[in-house]
N, C-alpha and C positions, 0 to 999 in steps of 0.2 A: 671551588669550581665542579665539584662532583655532581651536585643537583642538576645543573644546566647540561653537563656532559651526558649524564643519564638520560635526560630528555632528548638529546641528540641521538643517542644510541637507539632509544625506542622508536624514534622516527627515521630509521635508515639513514642518519646523518644529515637530515633536513629539519628545519624548525620554522614555523611561522610566528610572527609577532603576537599572535593571539594566547600562545602559551606563556608569554612573559608580562602581558599586559597587567598593569597594576602591582606587579612584584618588583620592587626597586633592587632586591639582591640579584634576582636573575637579569634584570636590565644591566646591572653594572657588571655581572660576570660576562654577559654577551658584549658590552662595550670593550672589556679588557681582551677578549678573544679576537674581536675585530682589529683592534690596535696591534696586537701581536700575530696577526695574519692566520691564526688557527682556524678562523671562520671568515667566509667571505659572504657578502650580501650579493644575491642573486639578482633580485628585483626587491621593489618596496615590500617590505613584510616577509620576505623569504630568505632564510640563511642557510649556507651549506658549511658543515664542520669538515676541515680537509682531512682529518684522520679516520672518520667514520662513514663519510658518504660514500654510498655504492654508486658505481656508474649508472646514471640515469637511464631507464629502459626505453630504449628505442621503439621496441616493440609495443610497449604500452603507449608510447606517444602516437604510434600509427593507429592504435585501437581507438583513442580519444577522438582522433579526427580522421576517419577513413579516407579522405581525401588528400591528407598530409604526405608530402614528399620531403624526405630528409634532404637538406641542401646545406650549401656554404660550408661554414667551419665543422659542422658534424660531417658531412660528406667528406671534406678534405681529410679528416681525422680517420674515417673509415677506410679511405684509399691510401693513407699514409702519405699524403701529399704536403701536409703541414705539421709542424712540431707544436702547434697551439693545441691546447686541451680546453675545449669549450665548457663552461659551466652550466650552460642550457643547451636544450636540444634544438637545433635551428631547422624550422620546416616550411615549406612553401605550401600555400592552398591557393585556389582561384580566387581571382581579385575580388568577386562579390559575395563569396560564402562568408558565414559566419560560424565561429566556434567558441563554445564556452569552455575555457581552460580551467583545469582544477590547479591546485597550488603545487601538487607533484605529479608527475615529473615536471621540472621546470622547461617551459618551452617558449621560444622566440618565434612568432609568426611573421611570415612574409606573404603579402598579398600579391601575387603575379598575375599579369594578364595572359591570356590563352596562349600566346606565341611563346612566351618564356615558361610558362607553367607545364605544358604539354610535351616539350621536347626532352627526349632522353630518360624517360621514366622506366625504371626496372624494379621488379622484386627479387628479394635475395634473403638469406638467412644471416643473422648477427647474434651471438650468444644465444642461439638455439630458439630465436624469435624470429618470425616473419616481418620483414619491414619493407617499406617502399622508399626507395632513394634514387637519385639522379645517377646515371652512369659516369663513369669518370671524365669523358669528354666533355659533358655538359656541366659537370663540376668545375672544370678547368675553364670553361667559357664564362661560368658564373664569378669566377675570381676575377677575370678581366672586366667583366661587366659592372662589377662592384669595386673596381679598383681604388675609386676615390673614397670609399666609405671603409673598405677593410685596410687601405694602406698599400702602397707600392711593395714594401718589403714582403708581405704576405702574399700578394699577387706574384711577384717574382718566385718566391719559394715554391708556390704551387706549380707555376709552370716549370721551373727547373726540374723538380722531382718528377714531374709527368714526363718531361722529355728524356729522363734517364731509364725509364721503364722500357722493357722489351715488348710489352704488350700494347704499347701506345698505338693509336690509329689517327695519324695526322690528317688523313683524307677526311675522317669522320669529324674531327676537331675543326677543320676549315669549313665544312659543311654546316655544322652547328653555328660557328662564328658569323657566317654568311646570313643564316637565318634570323640570328639575334642581332644582326647590323652592327657587330664588333669586328668584322674581318679585318678592317684597316689597322684597328689598334693591335690586334692579335699579330698580324704581319710585322708590326713595327717591333713587339717583343720577340718573335720568332728570328727575325733579322739580327737582333743583338745577341741572341742566345745560341743560335745554330752556327 
C-alpha cells in the first residue's frame, strides 16, 4: 500500500484517477482503500484519503470563482450548525455564470437566481483566508429551502442549533424567509421547536 499512500501524501491527501490509469497494482490498492473506507470518492475520478487530506481551502475556492459564496453544508459547518463534515466545498454562484473548476479543491456548485444568491452575503476570515459566505440566518433559510434534498434530520439539526445560539436574530431570519418565500414552512418548524 505504500506507493499509493505516498501519492496521496504528495497531493495533500487527494488523488485523481489519472495517477493510477494503466497501473493495475495502484488500481487494486485504491479499490482496497475504498472498501475499507480509508479513501472516499468525492466525485468521478477524484479521491480523498481520510488520514492525509487537509481540509479543503475555502479561500482557494473563493479565488477560483470570485462570485462564489460558501453555502449549505460548508456554511453550516462554519457556523457549527451541523455535525456533518462535507467532503467538498459547497458554493453558490449566479444562475447564468460559468466557472471552470479544477480538480482541487473539490467544489460543488449551485446555480441560484438573483433572489436567493444576493441575500445575506458577507465577507469574513477563515483559517487566515478571506472568504465570502452567507450569514447565519441565510444559511438557516437555505436549510429550510433545501429540506427535501438534504433531509429533514439535517434541516432540524441546523434550526435547532441556531435557536440555541445567543446571537440569533429571529427578526432577520423571518425577513429572509419571507423574501425567499419559505416563511410558512419556517413558521411550522418554529412552532414545533419553540
